[in-house]
N, C-alpha and C positions, 0 to 999 in steps of 0.2 A: 562260147567257155563255157564246160565243164566246171565243175565244183574241185576237179585235181587240177584240173590246168589253174585254175584260180590260185589253189593255194600253192602252187609253185612258185607263180609268179609274183605271191605278197613273201611269198620263204626267198624269193631273190634279191626281194626288193627290201626286207629288213637286213639280208648279210650284206647288203652294195651300202647300207646306209650306215649301220655299224664298224664297218671297214672305213668310212669315211670320217668318223667320229674316235677311231682307235687310231686313224690315220695324223689327226688334228692335235689328239694328247700326246702323240708320241713327236710330234714337232715343235720343238724351242723358241723363241722371240729370237728376232733376231739382233745380232751382235752390237750391231752400232744402236739401235735402241736401248739392248743394255748399258751399252755406253752410258748412253745420253741420261737413263734414269737412276745411273750410281753418280752422276755428276751433281744430278737434281738434287738428292737425299744428302749430298757433299755439304752442300750449301744451306740447310736447314740446322736449325740448332735441336731439333727435335726428331726422334725416331718417327718413322711411318707403322702404326698399327698394319702388323702382315705382309711385311715386307721382311723378305728371307736374302738379305745381301750378301749370303753365301750360293744362293742358288743360280744358274744359269738360267731357270726360266721365268723369268719376268711376268710372260702372261696366267703364272699363277699366282703373282701379287695381289694383295686385297687393293681395288680400286683401278686396277687396270685392265685393260681393255683391248684384245689385240682380236686381226680378222679372220676369216675361217678358210685362211690361203692354202693349197696344197704344195705349194712350193718346200723349196728347204726349210722355209723357218719363214715365222709370224711375225708382221706388223702392229707396232703397238698403233692402235687409232682412238683410245681414248685414253683421258685420265680424267677418274673421278673421285677427288680427294677432299668434298666440303664436308666442313664441319671436322676434321678431323684433329684439333687445335696445335696445326701446325704453327713453328714460329720460324723465322729469320728469315733470307733472300730469294729471291729468284735467278739462279744463276743460266749463264749463254747454254748453257750444254742443254737447255730443253725444248733449243729451237734447231736442234737436230731429228725431234720426232716429226719426221717431215712429212708422215700421214695422219699424221694427229689429224682429227675429227672434233672431238670433245676435250674442251680444258675445263674441267669446275675446280677450284682451289678457292670458292667461297667459304666465307664464316668461319676465319682462321688468324692466325695473328702475323701472318706476312708481311712484312716490311721492304722501305728502300725502293727503288726506282726497279723501271721494264726493261727489258732488252731490246732494243728497237726490233731487232729480227725476229721476237715472239706477235709480230703485226707485220710480218710476212711471209706466213706460213699458209703455203699454199691450197692446202684440202679443210684448213679450220673451217666448221661450222657454225659451231658453239663455243662464246668466252666469254667463262664467268668468274670476275675476279673482286666479287661485291664483297662486304663486309669484312675487310681488312685495314693494312694501315699503308698501303701503296702513297708513294708520294710522286712528284714530278710531272713532266708533258706527256700526253699523250703523244705518240710522234707523229708529224705531219706529213711523212710518206708510208700512210699505212697503206698496205696491197694485201687484204683478204678476200680474194673476188669467188671464196665461197663460205664466207660467214652472213648467217641470219638471224644472229642469235647476240649481241654483246652486250654484256653486262658490268660495268666499272664503277657500279652505287656504293658509297659508304667505304670511300676512301679519303686522300687528301689531296687528289690532282689540283692542278693549277692550268694558269692560260687560257687557250682559249683550243675549240677545238675545228678541226680544218673544217673544209667545204670539200677538200679532196678524198675526204671519209669515205661518201656517199659514191662518189666519182669510182673508186676503186673497188667498191662493194656494193656494186649493182644490186643484189639480191638480200642487204637488209633490210630485215622485217621489222626485228623489236631493239630498237637501242637507249638504254638508262645510263645515265648521266650521274644522276642526280647525287644528293648531299656528299657534292665533294666543293672545290674553290674555283670552279671554273669563272670568268669573268667573260668568256666571250664565247660564240660558239654562229655556226653558218651550217643550217643541215639544210643543204641544198639538193637536188640530182638524187635522193631515193625515192623514188615514186615505188615503190613495192613497199617504204616504211608503213605499219601497223599500227604500232606503239611507239611513242618517243617519250622521255623523264626526262626533263631538266629541273624540276624542283631543287630548291633549297641549294642553290646553288649562288654566285654573287655578279648573276648578268642582272644588264640593267638596261636603258635606252629606252624606245618603244615596240610595240610587238613585232616581232624578225618577222617582215614580210616574205621573207626565203619562206614559212611555215605554209605561206597561201597557195603554195607550188602542190603541196603533198596529197594530193587527191583521194591517197586510200587512206589517210590517217585514220586511226580510229578512235586509239587516244592519245591527251597530250596534256602533258603537266608541266605547266609553269610557277605553281605556286611556290612561296616563299623566296621570291629574290626579289629587284628591286625594280621590276619594270613600270612606267609610268608613261602617261600624256593617255590619250584616248583608246577605247579598243576598237579597231578598225573594222570598219564594217568587211573588209574582205577576210574576216573569219568567217562569213556566212557561205564562202567557196568551199569549207571543207565539209562537204555536203556527205560525208562516209561516220562522222564524229560519234562517238558514243559516249562518249566521255572527255571533258574540259574541263581541266582546273588552274585558274588566274590568284586564287585568293593567294591572300598575305602579298601583295605588291603598292603599287604606288599608282595603278591605273584612275582616273579620273574621267570625268564627264559624265554624258549621258551611257545607257546598257546600248549599244546598236539594236535596232528593231529586225534582227537578219535571221530568226528563229524559225521561221516558216521554210526556210530554206535546211535546215538543221533537222531534217524530218526521220532522223535516230537517234537525235540526242538524246541519252538517258539521263546522263547527271552533269549537273553544272553549278560549278564552285565558283565566286565573285567574290568571295568576305573578307572585309578586313581589307578596304580598298577607299576610294574616294570617290566613288560611283554616285551621283545627283541625277537628282530629278524625278521621273516616273515610272512605273514598270512596263516593257515593252508590251504591245497590244498579244503579237506574236508568241510572247515568252508565255503571257497568261492565260496561253490558249495552247498550247503544246499538247498534243497528245499523245508523246514521244517520253515525258519528261520524269522519270521515278524518283529525282530525287534535285532539289533546288536548294541553294544555299546563298544567302545574300546578305549576312550579318554583319555588324560595325559597318554600316557607310552613312550617307547620309540621303539614301533613297525618302523619298515625299511621297504626297496625294494618299488615296484611300488604296486598301490593299482587294483590287478589282477580279482577283483569280476567277476562273472562269472553270470551278469546279466542275460541271459537265461535259466542259471538255479534256480537262485534265484528267483520265480516268487511272492512269496509272501511278497519280503524285501518291508517297508515301511516307517522304521525306520532307516537309519544310521550314527552313529556319530564316526567318525575318527581323531577329533580333537587333537591337540596336540599331535602330535608323531613327526617320524625322517621319515614320506612318501616322495620320489623325483619322479622326472618326471613330466609328464603333468597330468593332469586333463584327465583321461580317459572319451572316446568317448563314449564306451561301456555302458555308463551310461543310454543312450537312452532308454534301455530292461528293466530298473528296473520301469517300467513302474505305478508302486502301490507306489513308493517312495512320502512320505508328508515331511520328514523332514532330510535333505541332511547338513553334518558338517563337513568340511573338512578345516577348521582352524587350523593356526599356524600349520603346513607342511611345508615342503620344496620342493613346487610345483612349475611350472613356465609355462609360455607361455600363450596363451589366451585360452578364455572358449570355449570349444568345441561347434559347430555349431548345433549339433543331442540334446543339451540341451534344445532347442526349445520344443523338444517332449515331455519333462517332463510334464504334463498335469495337476496330483494330486500334485504336491509342491505348499505344503505352507510355507515353510522354508526353508533357504539356507543361510547358511553361509562359506563364503570363504575369511572370514579376515588374511591376512597375510600369503597369500600362492603365493607369487610374481607374479600376474596377472597384465598383460599389457593390454591396448588397452580397456578402458572403455566403449567408444562408442558403441563396438560392442558387450559387454559384455550386455551393456544394450539393444540394440537392439536384442541379442535371449531372454533375459530374459522376457522381455516385451510380449512373445507369451505364457507363463506359468502363464495362467490363476489365476489360483487358490493362487499366490502367494501373502503370507500376509507380512512375516516378509524377506528381506532383507538385508543384512549385508556384506560390502565389503572392511572391512575397512584395510590401511595400505598395500593397492595397487597402479597401477599404478598414480607411484608418479613423481609429476610435469605434468601429463598428462593434456590438455583442458576437462575443464569440458561440457558434451556435448551439442549445445543448440537446437539440431532438437525438431520442435513442436511437430514429430508424432509420440515420445515417449509415450506410456502410459503403467501405471501402476493402473489402478482403484482399484482395490483391496487389494492393499500395502496398510499396518495397521505402520507398523514398516519399515523405510526405514534408514540404517546406513551406512555411508561414512566419516568418521574420519579421521585425518590422512594420508591423499594420498599426502596434495601439490596439490594440482589440482589446475588449473587457471581459469579463467573466470567470471563471474555471477552466482549468482542465476536463475538456470533455467528455464523456463517460463512453459516446460512439466509436474515441479511439481504442477503446477493449476490443473490438470488435479486428481491425487491424494486425490480425494475426502472423502476419508476414514483412510488418516493419522493419526494416534494418536501419532506418534515416529516422529520426524525429527532430524539427528544429522550431519552435515555437518562441524564440529569443526577442525578445525588444519588443514587447508585447503588456499589457497592463495588466495580467494573467491573476489571481486572487485564492488565496485556501489553497488548503494544503495537496503535495505530490500525493495522488492515487497509490496505493501501495502494488494494484494491477500493472504501472510501468514496468515493474522490472519483473514480468512473467512473460515478456517477451522475447522466445526462442533465438530468432536472428538478430536482434536489435542493438547495434556498434557503437550506432552515435545518437547523442541523445545533448541537445541543449535548449535548457531550459532558461540561460539565465537573462539578466535586466529584465524581471517581473517584478511581482509582489508578493512571492510565493512562501507562505509561513508555516510553522509546524517543523515538524522532525522530519529527516530524511529517512524515507523509505528504506529498512532494512533490505528490503526484498531486490532494491537494486542493485544489492552485493552478491544476488544470486543470477542475475541476467546470465546465463548458458553462452551467449555467444563470447563472451571477455572472460568466463571461467574453463570451460575444455574444448570448446570446437573452434577448427583453425577458421578462421574467417574470412570467406571469400564475397567477393561483391560482381554484380550483374552489370554486363558489359551495358552503361550508359551512354546516350549521348555525351560530347564532347561539349565543354563550357556551360554545365550547370551551372547558373549563378546563385552560389552558395555564400549569402556575406556575413561578415564579420569586421565589426569596430576596430580600428585603430585610433592609437592616442588622441589623432586630432580630429576626433569625428569624421573621416573619409572612410570608405567604405572598401574590401576586400572583397575579391573572388576568387575562389577555387575554380581549376581549372577541369580538376578531375575530381566525379566521386568516389574513385576506389584510389584514388591518391591521401584520403581525409583518414587520419590516423584515429583509431579506438578511443573515440571519447566519451567524457561525463561531465557536459559544465551546466552547473546549479550558482553559477556566481550571480552575486548582485541581485538577493533576492533579501528576504527576510527572517531565513529559514532558521531555526532553533535547537539545543538537545546537541547527542554529542557525535562525534565521526567513530562510525561504526568501527570495530575491531576487524569486522567480517570482509570489509572493503580487501580487506588483502588476499582474499579469493580472486581476485580477477586479476589475473595472471594475463589475458590478451589486452588490456587497457593502455594506455599509450600515453593521455591526457588525462587528469583529474584535476578539476579547477571549483571550490568552492569559497573561494573567495569574496570578501564583501555579503556577509551574513553574522549572524550573530551566536554560532558555536561557540560550544565553551567545553570546557576537561582540558584531559590530555590528547596529545597524539601518539595514538595507538601503534607500538613498535611493531605490531602483524603487518604493518603498510609494507612493510620491507618483501613481504610474498609476491606485490605486482612486480612480479622479475621483466616487464616489458614497457616498464613506465618511462616516459622520457621527460613530461612536463607534470608538476606539483604544484597548485599554488591553494593554500590555506590561509593568505594574509588578511587582514583586516578583520579577523573574528575575536574573540575572547578568550582562548584556549592558553591553558594555562600547564605548567608543569614542564620538563623537560624534553627535549628534541629527542626521542629513541639515537643511541647511537646505530642501531639495528638500518637505521635507511643508508647506511653507508654501503650498504649490501645492494643496492641501488645502482647497478652500472649503468646501466642507458639513461638514467637522468641528468637532460643536458639542462630545465630551468625548476628553479625553486623556490618559494618565497613563502617563510612564515611569518613575516612583518608587519607591524600592528598589532600584535597579540600583547597576551600578558606571561611567557615566558619566562625562565630563568634557567641558569646552572650553564655549563660550557657547550659550547657549540660541537657537535663532530667534527672528528678528524679522520682521514681518508678518504679514499676514494672519491668520485664527483663533489663531495665536500670541500676539497682543494680547487673546487674552478669556481665555487659561487661569490660574487661580489657580495658586498658589504650590506646594499640595499637589501639582500635578500633576508636580513636581519632585523631591519635597523626596526627602532621604538621597541623593541621587548628590552626595558630595562636591566631586566636581572640576567638577560645573555650577557654573555664574557666567551674572550678565545680570538681566535682568528686576526682579524683587521680591527675588531674591536676591542673597548679596553680589557685589559689583562685581569684574567680570573685571579689573581695575588692581591693586584691593589684592590681588591673589591673585595677583600678580606681582612675590615677594619677589625682591631682586637677592645674587643669591650671590658674597660677595667669590675671584675665583681666587687659589691656591693658588702662594706662591713656588716656583719651582726651585733659589736658593740657601739654603737650610738655615741658613747660617752668616751669612745677612745677619740684623744687630741688626732687633729690630720699628722699624716707622717709625713715626712721630707719629701718633697717632689709635688704632692700633691697641690693644687691651685684651688686657692680658697675664689669665693665668688657670690653670689649672689646682690638683690639690692641693697640690702641694710650695708652692706659692706660696700659698696659702691658709693651709697651718698654718706655716708663716714667719711672716706678717702677723699671726696671732693670738698667736703665740708674743711677737715683739717686743713686741706691746700689753701683755700681763702684766707681759713685764719692764718695761716702762715706768713702767707703773703701782707697780710694787713699789720701783723705787728710788725716784721722788717719792716714793712714802710714806715710806722707810725718812731721805732726805734732808732731809723736814719740807716737800716742797714744796706739797706737796699740804695735807699738815697739820700744823702747827706743833710741834714736840718742846718738852715741858715741862722749863723749866727748874727747876735742883735748887735 
């Protein structure tokens, strides 16, 4: 074929292709489908953006997918209406779309029950109703022969998932029933099922034996239910599993030693159960595991991971168990570890020197592990160049805070060392932690002044130095923290359950669940700080919590504090503050906790705004304060009689005569009068002779 023939052939092909396109564009959607879509729209309380209800060509509507038929009309084969903010219910008319292959109504505000016929569409392949407010039961007579993806998660469905679901849908590969109110399920006969999500429901009983038959299962999530009893050895039959999550249940007994048969397993999460005993041999030698989470059980024995075999392990959480013995030095072989949590175990000793080789380590929590020698621990960990979060709380009892200027933690963003009773001062090596977002050195015995450079951290949004013995003035530089003045604060996504502690009144501890849920805070309470409260604190527009209570601060409360427009909690109690409470503080519209108790304040308590909600305890032990539920300001204004300039002027009518001579004279006169009356017989008649 020469060039001319090739050119003619290509031209004819293009003309043919253009003709088919023009033909498809000239066709309108099927009239039955048009009626079904109009009926679907009529049950909604909101309009669908991009739908022209006056047009007969529904194939041009936004989210409507039609086939490329060359017959008289085109059929609707897909509805992609996810995240459209739709409200209302689903009409039965939608089931007239009998050629529908894809129906996506996810992430809307739809409610009510579903039409039974929706689960009888013969060509439906994908059904996504997730993240709505649907309720009721999934019909027991489902017949979706073409379905391979079914997602009804994050709704309010109840009841049980019938075993016939998979029998009528043999090609089902992904089934997501998570975050509903299901109380039972019987998933079987789903030979092609790859992903099964049953998490966050009300399922109970033992591990479902029917799941052991799902040989092709790759992802199984059962977390946050009420399953109990032992974990059956049959789980080893699921040889294709890649993810298994059974955390937050009531499973008990030993973890079965079946991981040698799970050669593809990359993630195993069994935290927050009642598992006991030792770590299974096959588990600590698993070459496929990337993530292992066994936190919050009662597992014991030594931590005997074979890091030489676990070459892919990058996430390990063994926190809150009963492991004992020293921290293994073999961890240095886990070269890919990025997250390591060994907190709240019965470990002891010093940090192994080999930890300096964990070059990829980003998150490390060794809180409450009986560690000693903080100087050696920090000297080792400074070599972990990628370390961003370091938690060492409740260790190193009464040791000296290391002062070495050679310590360097240039990439650390969260440094948490409270509840250690550390002595010394705030160390100068902290000055080099330029990326700090969170610093907690509370509940120690640190002395001296707060260095001025603590206010120079560009990203610091949370500073807790409370419960120490710090003295001197508050550095004015703290009122210039850039992240609390102008910058939109964004927190790095850190692993969950970071054990940042805070004391309650009963001396028990409180644990934050997420670092990024922490409010931007400055807590300098329970120290011996003196001086004034800087008016420039009002610059901290992003600050949510300011606690300066239980110090020796004096002077007035600056009215400029009203500039802290995001403030939710302000505690200035138990200081030596004087003057009036500034009326401008009523402008703090987010303020929910406020206390100036036990100071030397006077005047009227401001009215309006959040001040109408604060209890009397917020103002108690300020003898000069009045208003609110305290003493009336009018009753405290006792009139004082002016003194007379003329000392010779006799007492005017109504004045009260007082003084010691007058009292003595009055008493003497009274006694003499009684005696005379007695002697003369006026009170008691004298006897006649």
